[in-house]
C-alpha positions in Angstrom: 24.0 -27.9 17.5 20.9 -29.0 19.5 18.3 -30.6 17.2 14.8 -31.3 19.3 12.7 -33.8 16.9 9.6 -33.0 19.6 8.4 -29.8 20.6 7.5 -31.2 24.1 4.8 -28.6 25.6 3.6 -26.9 22.4 2.9 -30.3 20.9 0.9 -31.1 24.0 -1.4 -28.2 23.4 0.2 -25.7 25.7 -0.6 -22.3 24.7 2.4 -20.1 24.7 0.8 -16.3 23.5 3.6 -14.4 22.3 2.7 -10.7 20.6 6.2 -9.4 21.0 9.0 -10.4 18.4 12.2 -12.1 19.9 15.1 -12.9 18.9 18.2 -13.8 20.7 19.6 -11.4 22.9 22.2 -9.0 21.2 21.0 -9.9 17.8 21.4 -6.6 15.2 19.8 -6.4 11.6 22.4 -7.2 9.3 23.3 -3.4 8.3 24.0 -1.6 5.0 28.1 -1.5 3.9 27.7 1.0 1.6 29.6 4.2 2.6 28.6 6.1 5.7 26.0 3.0 5.8 23.6 4.8 3.5 20.5 2.9 2.8 17.0 3.7 1.6 15.1 5.4 4.6 12.9 3.1 6.3 10.9 2.6 9.9 10.4 -0.6 11.6 6.7 -0.6 9.9 5.0 -1.7 7.0 3.6 1.9 6.3 5.1 5.1 6.3 3.9 8.7 6.1 5.4 12.0 5.6 3.7 14.4 8.0 5.8 17.5 6.7 8.6 19.1 6.6 10.8 22.0 8.9 13.8 23.4 9.4 14.6 22.2 13.0 18.3 21.6 13.2 19.0 24.6 11.2 20.7 22.9 7.9 20.9 23.9 4.7 17.7 21.9 3.5 14.4 21.0 6.0 14.1 17.9 8.2 11.6 15.8 7.7 8.7 13.9 9.8 7.5 10.7 9.5 5.0 7.9 11.2 5.1 4.8 10.5 1.8 2.1 11.4 1.6 -1.4 10.3 4.3 -1.7 13.4 5.5 0.1 16.4 3.6 3.7 15.8 5.6 6.8 16.9 6.5 10.0 15.1 10.0 10.3 14.3 12.4 13.3 13.3 14.5 12.8 10.9 17.9 15.4 10.4 18.6 16.7 6.7 22.5 15.9 6.5 23.6 15.7 2.8 22.1 15.1 -0.8 23.4 12.3 -3.0 24.6 12.8 -6.5 21.2 11.4 -8.0 19.4 14.4 -6.0 17.7 12.5 -3.0 17.9 13.9 0.4 20.2 12.3 3.1 19.0 12.3 6.7 20.4 10.7 9.6 19.0 8.2 12.2 15.6 9.5 13.2 14.6 10.7 16.8 11.5 9.6 18.5 9.2 12.7 18.3 6.9 12.9 21.6 3.1 13.4 20.0 -0.2 12.4 21.2 -1.6 11.4 17.5 0.6 9.3 14.9 -2.0 9.4 11.7 -4.2 11.5 9.7 -2.0 14.9 10.3 0.2 17.2 9.0 3.5 19.0 10.1 4.5 22.5 8.3 6.1 25.6 9.0 5.0 29.0 9.5 6.6 32.5 7.9 7.5 33.2 11.4 9.6 29.5 11.9 7.3 28.5 14.2 6.2 24.2 13.7 2.4 23.3 13.4 1.2 19.9 13.6 -2.6 19.1 13.1 -4.3 16.4 13.3 -7.5 14.8 12.5 -9.4 13.1 16.2 -12.8 11.8 15.1 -14.8 15.3 14.6 -12.4 17.7 16.1 -9.2 19.2 14.3 -6.3 19.6 16.8 -3.5 22.1 16.9 -0.3 21.5 18.2 3.0 23.5 18.3 6.3 21.8 18.2 8.9 22.3 20.9 12.4 22.0 19.7 14.0 21.8 23.2 12.0 18.7 24.4 11.0 17.2 20.7 7.1 17.5 21.4 4.2 18.4 20.1 2.1 19.8 22.4 -1.6 21.1 22.0 -2.9 24.6 21.7 -6.1 24.1 20.0 -8.8 21.7 19.3 -12.3 22.4 17.0 -15.2 21.2 15.6 -15.0 20.3 11.8 -17.6 21.9 9.8 -20.5 19.6 9.1 -20.0 19.4 6.0 -16.5 17.8 6.7 -17.4 14.4 8.1 -15.0 11.9 8.8 -12.1 13.1 6.5 -9.3 10.5 6.2 -6.1 12.9 5.6 -5.5 16.4 5.4 -3.3 18.6 3.5 -1.9 22.5 4.2 -1.5 25.6 2.1 0.3 28.2 4.0 -0.5 31.7 3.6 2.1 33.5 5.8 1.3 32.8 9.4 -2.4 31.2 8.6 -3.5 28.3 6.2 -6.1 26.8 4.1 -7.1 23.3 4.8 -8.0 20.5 2.3 -9.6 17.4 3.3 -10.0 13.7 1.8 -13.5 12.6 1.9 -15.0 9.4 1.0 -17.9 8.9 -1.2 -19.4 6.1 0.1 -19.7 3.0 -1.6 -19.2 -0.6 -0.3 -16.9 -3.0 -1.2 -17.5 -7.0 -1.5 -20.0 -8.7 1.1 -18.6 -11.0 4.1 -15.1 -11.6 5.0 -12.1 -12.7 3.1 -11.6 -15.5 5.4 -14.5 -17.2 5.2 -15.8 -19.8 2.1 -18.7 -16.8 1.5 -16.0 -14.5 0.0 -17.0 -13.5 -3.4 -14.9 -10.4 -4.5 -15.7 -11.7 -8.5 -18.4 -12.8 -9.9 -19.6 -15.3 -12.6 -18.1 -13.2 -15.1 -14.6 -12.1 -13.1 -15.9 -9.1 -12.5 -15.1 -7.1 -9.0 -18.2 -7.3 -6.8 -19.6 -4.1 -4.6 -18.7 -0.5 -5.6 -16.1 1.6 -6.5 -15.1 3.3 -3.4 -13.7 6.8 -5.1 -12.7 10.1 -2.3 -12.7 13.8 -3.6 -11.9 17.2 -1.7 -13.4 19.4 0.7 -11.9 22.9 1.7 -12.1 24.8 4.7 -10.3 28.1 4.2 -8.6 30.5 6.4 -11.6 32.7 6.3 -14.0 30.3 7.0 -15.5 28.9 4.2 -16.5 25.4 3.1 -16.7 24.0 0.0 -16.3 21.0 -2.3 -13.1 21.4 -4.5 -13.3 18.9 -6.8 -15.4 18.7 -9.9 -16.9 15.5 -8.8 -16.8 13.0 -6.1 -15.0 9.8 -7.9 -11.9 11.3 -8.0 -9.7 8.8 -6.9 -9.8 5.0 -6.6 -10.2 3.8 -2.8 -8.0 6.5 -1.1 -5.8 9.3 -1.7 -3.5 8.7 1.6 -2.3 12.6 1.6 -2.9 15.6 0.3 0.2 18.4 0.1 0.5 21.6 -1.0 3.3 22.4 -3.5 5.0 25.2 -5.1 6.1 24.5 -8.7 6.9 28.3 -9.9 5.1 31.6 -11.3 1.7 30.6 -11.4 1.8 27.4 -9.7 2.6 28.2 -5.8 -0.2 26.6 -4.6 -1.0 23.6 -6.4 -2.1 20.3 -4.6 -1.1 16.7 -5.2 -2.5 13.5 -4.0 -1.5 10.3 -3.2 -3.7 7.1 -4.4 -4.2 3.0 -3.3 -2.9 2.3 -6.8 0.4 4.5 -7.0 -0.8 7.5 -9.3 0.1 10.7 -8.3 -3.2 13.3 -9.1 -2.4 16.6 -9.4 -4.2 19.7 -8.9 -3.8 23.4 -10.4 -5.0 25.6 -7.9 -5.8 29.3 -9.7 -6.1 31.0 -6.3 -4.0 33.5 -4.7 -5.6 32.2 -1.3 -8.1 29.5 -0.9 -9.2 27.6 -3.5 -9.9 27.2 -7.4 -8.9 24.0 -8.6 -8.8 22.5 -12.3 -9.8 19.5 -12.9 -7.3 16.5 -11.9 -4.4 15.7 -14.1 -2.0 12.4 -13.4 1.8 13.6 -12.7 4.0 12.6 -15.1 7.3 11.2 -16.1 10.0 12.5 -18.4 8.0 10.4 -21.3 4.9 12.2 -20.7 3.3 8.9 -19.4 1.9 9.0 -16.0 4.0 7.7 -13.2 3.2 5.1 -10.8 4.9 4.7 -7.7 6.4 1.4 -7.1 4.2 0.1 -4.2 0.9 0.4 -3.1 -0.6 3.3 -1.0 1.7 6.3 -1.7 1.2 9.3 0.5 2.8 12.7 -0.6 4.5 15.4 0.7 6.5 18.1 -1.1 10.2 18.9 -0.5 12.2 21.0 -2.0 12.8 20.3 -5.7 10.3 18.0 -6.1 7.9 15.1 -3.9 8.3 12.9 -1.4 6.2 9.6 -1.8 5.7 6.6 0.6 3.4 3.8 1.3 4.1 0.3 1.9 8.3 0.0 2.3 10.7 2.8 2.0 10.3 6.7 1.3 11.1 7.8 -2.6 11.9 11.1 -4.1 10.6 12.8 -7.0 12.7 15.6 -8.9 10.8 18.2 -10.6 12.0 18.8 -14.0 10.4 22.2 -14.3 8.7 20.6 -17.4 5.0 20.3 -18.0 3.3 17.8 -19.8 0.8 18.4 -22.9 -1.9 17.1 -20.3 -0.7 20.3 -18.0 0.5 17.6 -15.8 3.9 18.5 -13.9 6.9 16.4 -15.2 8.9 14.6 -12.7 11.9 12.3 -13.2 11.8 8.6 -11.8 12.1 7.9 -8.3 15.0 7.4 -6.4 15.3 6.1 -2.8 15.2 9.0 -0.4 18.7 8.0 2.0 19.3 7.0 5.6 22.5 7.0 7.1 24.2 4.2 9.3 20.7 2.4 8.1 19.9 -1.4 7.9 19.9 -3.2 5.1 16.3 -2.8 3.5 15.0 -5.2 1.7 11.1 -4.1 1.4 7.8 -5.5 3.2 7.6 -9.1 3.8 10.6 -10.3 2.4 11.1 -13.4 1.2 15.0 -14.0 1.5 17.3 -17.1 -0.5 21.6 -17.4 -0.3 23.6 -17.8 -3.3 26.5 -16.4 -5.2 24.6 -14.6 -7.6 27.6 -12.6 -9.4 29.9 -15.4 -9.5 32.9 -13.9 -7.2 32.9 -17.2 -5.1 30.9 -15.8 -1.9 27.3 -15.9 -1.3 25.0 -13.0 -2.0 21.2 -12.4 -0.7 18.3 -12.3 -3.0 14.9 -11.2 -1.8 11.6 -10.7 -3.2 8.4 -8.7 -1.2 5.3 -7.4 -1.2 6.0 -4.5 -3.5 6.5 -7.6 -6.1 10.3 -6.5 -6.8 13.2 -9.3 -6.3 16.4 -7.8 -5.2 19.9 -8.9 -5.4 22.4 -7.6 -2.2 25.8 -8.1 -2.8 28.3 -9.5 -0.5 31.6 -7.7 -1.0 32.9 -9.5 2.6 33.3 -13.4 3.0 30.9 -15.8 3.6 32.3 -15.7 7.7 32.2 -12.3 7.5 29.4 -11.1 4.9 29.4 -7.3 4.2 26.0 -6.5 1.8 25.5 -3.3 -0.2 22.4 -1.9 -0.5 19.5 -3.8 -3.1 19.4 -3.4 -6.8 16.6 -5.0 -8.6 16.9 -8.1 -10.5 15.9 -7.8 -14.4 14.3 -10.3 -16.4 13.9 -10.0 -20.2 15.6 -6.3 -20.3 12.9 -5.4 -17.3 12.9 -5.4 -13.6 10.9 -7.9 -12.4 7.9 -6.8 -10.8 4.9 -9.2 -10.4 1.7 -7.5 -9.1 -2.0 -9.3 -8.7 -3.5 -6.7 -11.2 -7.2 -6.6 -11.7 -8.0 -10.3 -10.4 -4.9 -12.1 -9.0 -5.9 -11.2 -5.6 -8.5 -13.8 -3.6 -8.7 -10.9 -0.9 -10.0 -8.9 -4.4 -9.1 -5.6 -6.8 -8.3 -3.5 -3.6 -5.0 -5.8 -3.4 -4.0 -5.2 -7.6 -0.5 -3.6 -6.4 0.8 -5.9 -4.0 2.8 -8.9 -5.3 4.4 -11.3 -2.6 7.2 -12.6 -4.6 9.2 -15.3 -2.9 11.9 -16.3 -5.1 14.2 -19.4 -5.5 17.5 -19.8 -6.9 18.6 -22.9 -8.6 20.7 -24.3 -11.7 17.2 -25.6 -12.7 18.3 -26.6 -16.0 22.0 -27.7 -15.0 23.7 -25.7 -17.4 26.3 -24.4 -14.6 23.9 -21.3 -14.4 21.0 -19.8 -11.5 18.1 -19.7 -12.7 15.2 -18.5 -10.6 11.6 -20.1 -9.7 9.0 -17.6 -8.4 6.1 -17.8 -6.2 3.8 -14.8 -5.6 0.6 -13.4 -4.4 -1.4 -15.1 -7.3 -0.5 -18.9 -6.5 1.4 -19.3 -9.7 4.9 -20.6 -10.5 7.0 -19.0 -12.6 10.8 -19.9 -14.1 13.4 -17.3 -15.5 15.9 -19.1 -17.2 19.7 -17.7 -16.9 21.1 -17.1 -20.5 24.0 -14.8 -19.3 27.2 -15.8 -17.4 28.1 -17.0 -13.6 29.4 -13.4 -13.0 26.6 -11.7 -15.4 23.5 -13.5 -15.2 20.9 -12.5 -17.4 17.2 -13.2 -17.1 14.6 -14.5 -19.7 11.1 -13.4 -19.0 8.9 -15.2 -16.8 7.5 -18.7 -18.4 4.8 -20.6 -16.3 5.6 -23.9 -15.0 3.3 -26.8 -16.4 2.2 -30.0 -15.3 -0.1 -32.1 -17.2 -0.1 -29.1 -19.6 -1.8 -26.9 -16.9 -0.2 -24.2 -15.0 1.4 -25.3 -11.8 -0.7 -23.4 -9.0 -1.4 -23.7 -5.4 -1.9 -21.7 -2.3 -0.9 -18.2 -2.6 1.8 -16.1 -1.0 4.1 -19.3 -1.0 7.9 -20.2 -1.6 8.4 -23.0 -3.7 11.3 -25.1 -2.5 14.0 -26.4 -5.1 17.0 -29.2 -5.0 17.9 -32.2 -6.8 16.6 -35.2 -4.9 17.9 -38.8 -5.4 20.0 -37.2 -8.4 16.7 -35.6 -9.8 15.4 -31.9 -10.0 12.9 -31.4 -7.9 10.1 -28.7 -6.8 8.0 -28.4 -3.9 4.7 -26.4 -3.5 2.1 -26.3 -1.2 -0.8 -27.7 -3.8 -4.1 -26.6 -4.0 -5.7 -29.0 -1.7 -3.2 -27.4 1.3 -0.9 -30.3 1.2 3.3 -30.0 0.3 3.3 -31.4 -2.7 6.5 -33.0 -4.7 7.4 -32.4 -8.7 9.9 -34.1 -10.8 11.5 -31.7 -13.5 10.6 -32.9 -17.0 12.2 -30.1 -19.1 12.9 -26.5 -18.2 9.2 -25.8 -18.7 7.4 -29.0 -17.6 7.0 -31.0 -14.6 5.4 -34.4 -13.5 3.6 -35.2 -10.1 6.2 -37.0 -7.4 2.9 -37.0 -5.3 2.3 -35.5 -1.6 5.0 -35.4 0.8 4.4 -37.1 4.1 5.2 -37.0 7.9 7.1 -39.9 9.4 3.8 -41.7 10.7 2.1 -41.0 7.1 0.3 -38.6 7.9 -0.1 -35.6 4.8 1.6 -32.7 6.0 -0.6 -29.3 5.5 0.0 -25.6 5.4 -2.7 -23.1 6.3 -5.0 -22.1 9.7 -7.8 -21.6 7.2 -9.5 -20.9 3.7 -9.4 -17.8 1.5 -6.9 -14.8 3.2 -5.7 -17.7 5.7 -4.2 -20.0 3.6 -0.6 -20.0 1.8 1.5 -17.6 2.8 4.5 -20.4 3.6 8.0 -20.1 2.7 9.9 -23.3 1.8 13.5 -24.1 2.0 14.9 -27.9 1.4 18.6 -27.3 3.5 20.6 -30.5 5.3 19.9 -28.3 9.0 21.6 -30.9 11.0 24.4 -32.3 8.0 23.1 -35.9 8.1 23.1 -35.8 4.0 19.2 -35.6 4.0 17.6 -32.0 2.8 15.2 -31.2 5.7 12.5 -28.1 5.6 13.3 -24.9 6.9 9.9 -22.8 6.7 9.0 -19.4 6.9 5.4 -19.1 8.3 2.9 -16.1 8.9 0.7 -16.3 12.1 -2.1 -17.9 10.2 -0.2 -21.3 9.2 -1.0 -24.1 10.9 1.7 -26.9 9.8 0.8 -29.9 9.7 -2.8 -29.6 10.4 -4.9 -27.3 11.7 -5.5 -29.2 15.1 -1.8 -29.4 16.8 -0.3 -27.1 13.6 2.5 -24.3 14.3 2.9 -21.5 14.8 -1.4 -21.6 15.2 -3.1 -22.6 17.1 -0.5 -24.3 18.9 1.6 -21.3 20.1 -1.5 -19.2 19.9 -4.0 -17.9 18.0 -2.4 -14.0 18.1 1.1 -15.0 17.8 3.8 -14.3 15.1 5.4 -15.5 11.8 7.2 -18.5 13.1 10.8 -19.9 11.6 10.0 -23.8 11.5 12.2 -26.8 11.1 11.0 -30.2 9.8 13.9 -32.7 9.6 14.1 -35.3 7.0 13.5 -38.7 8.3 14.7 -41.0 5.2 12.8 -41.8 2.1 11.5 -37.8 2.0 9.2 -38.2 4.9 9.8 -35.5 8.0 9.7 -35.2 11.4 7.1 -32.9 13.1 7.7 -29.2 12.3 9.6 -27.5 16.1 10.3 -23.9 16.0 14.1 -22.3 16.3 14.7 -21.6 20.3 17.7 -19.8 21.5 19.8 -20.8 24.5 17.3 -19.4 26.6 14.6 -21.8 24.8 12.6 -19.0 23.7 11.2 -19.3 20.8 12.7 -17.5 17.5 9.8 -14.7 16.1 11.4 -11.9 14.1 8.3 -9.8 13.9 5.2 -9.7 12.2 2.4 -11.3 11.7 1.9 -11.6 7.8 4.8 -14.0 7.0 8.2 -14.3 7.7 11.1 -15.3 5.1 13.5 -17.9 6.6 16.3 -20.3 5.1 18.9 -22.3 6.0 22.7 -21.0 5.1 26.5 -21.4 5.3 26.4 -17.6 5.9 28.0 -16.4 8.6 30.9 -19.2 9.3 30.4 -22.0 11.3 27.2 -22.7 9.6 24.8 -23.6 9.0 23.1 -20.6 10.2 19.7 -19.1 10.0 18.6 -16.0 7.6 15.3 -14.6 8.7 13.3 -11.5 7.9 10.9 -10.0 9.7 7.7 -8.2 8.0 9.1 -4.5 8.2 12.4 -5.5 6.0 14.8 -6.2 8.2 17.1 -9.3 7.7 19.1 -11.3 10.5 21.4 -13.8 10.5 21.6 -15.9 13.5 24.1 -18.7 14.5 23.2 -22.4 14.0 25.0 -23.4 17.3 22.7 -20.7 19.2 19.7 -22.2 17.7 18.1 -25.4 19.4 
């Protein structure tokens, strides 16, 4: 393995603007090792939008049209192949569909079998017909929207035989906090801790086949921030033409429609779970689409299926079962969006598994049913602590970018035997900048985690830059933790006991300079993932670092990836070699055999750790922000 201690061209300031992901030739995402390669259905995008379903291929159940955004934008068609034991639909790998539009659309099938797509284009409604032979949506009509329906965000369709009525998501206006979250003037909360700016809401307008236009909802303050989509749904007698919307915060909002044609909506109700309480989607921004037997919802992350139980809550809301993953055959292993991984033998069977946190706030366990040299991973299960699934989210005031980010978590876990009792514990960083510990009270083969507890230094909750992964290891015979501190520097802390630390000082480069992490302030801060790992096998622990586009390590003038590679570059895994006495060389990016910088894809942040998985290590496990994991042989990296 060749390890360079300087980055000749880049350190000298040459600008190499890499806006497309790059991995070594032939690199493939780690696949699911489940039967038939089944795993959660997810495009290579941050967000998904189910446009609708139709019977394209003649199966027992309809096929699914899905658009992705936050990444390569395209419309895809998934062929139905099976129904899983838990009721979730199973689809084949996607086929890209030719379509001039990607977002703000709906696809449905008329009684005559024709498949129609409707898309919003500024102040126009565009009608398109789907051609099964060419797999293409072709425009057939374009018409002005009524003046009362100005700048709708999404639309829903209620089919009346070979005609249809339309519902539109509308904004009631309102402005959020002033300024930009990357500026010093940004203040999303006032001095009383209350969110600044107006709370923005959405409501529904309708346009019937007969040409009538009217406000459908009782108020213009129906759903906070956004609905994302509207779906017509048949829930049995008397409920043939109801509506359900998604929402920014994850509530699914139900409107009973009493009209046999057109609209006559009752007041909103929140879709309920089997306990009678409102369901909340696992991730932020779910859009919704009816599907036989229930509802498919998806936002940031993969697709979920909600089975309709046929029951109704006391509130008058329909009752759905807890969501289960929509599945795809021959799927990539999926870790959720913006994953941050680590490799440990979590279940004590002698082989390394993968743990990963993600933007949804979950910690996932991927069991290795193969070997260390030839690993095979099952799809994820969620790690529990205190008897409940770990899900850390910002809540009202936990994100420095404001209330609208309440449903993001950005959990970054590290697993280590922190209290040296022979069991692996978890230490996490997240969106809040706090650091939590989950102590393991189980066994090596059956880990059982306590509920989270804060880590403290000088009696103060340990707090640093947001969205960072802490590095943890034994240094000089003593348990240590490294974070990005409030001054934006790599900072060492020593363990006193399970929950308390003492200050070990800021870490430095071999030239004595401090090590910075962020390319700016506010939303440009934090985001890096620290891993202590002996990459060059010299007995000293080096740093393998996952970054976002806006990281600038070790400083904002010459740092990586920004500004040295370029302001519009991508997250870039970095290596900082330990030069002795816990001082470090300047960072260098990993390069392939052709000398090209490794960038798995995504600007927000990129998880990266050193590992002995894959044989003949050390090797590099990295993620792209769309949830794929890649295991790169170390001997092919420079």
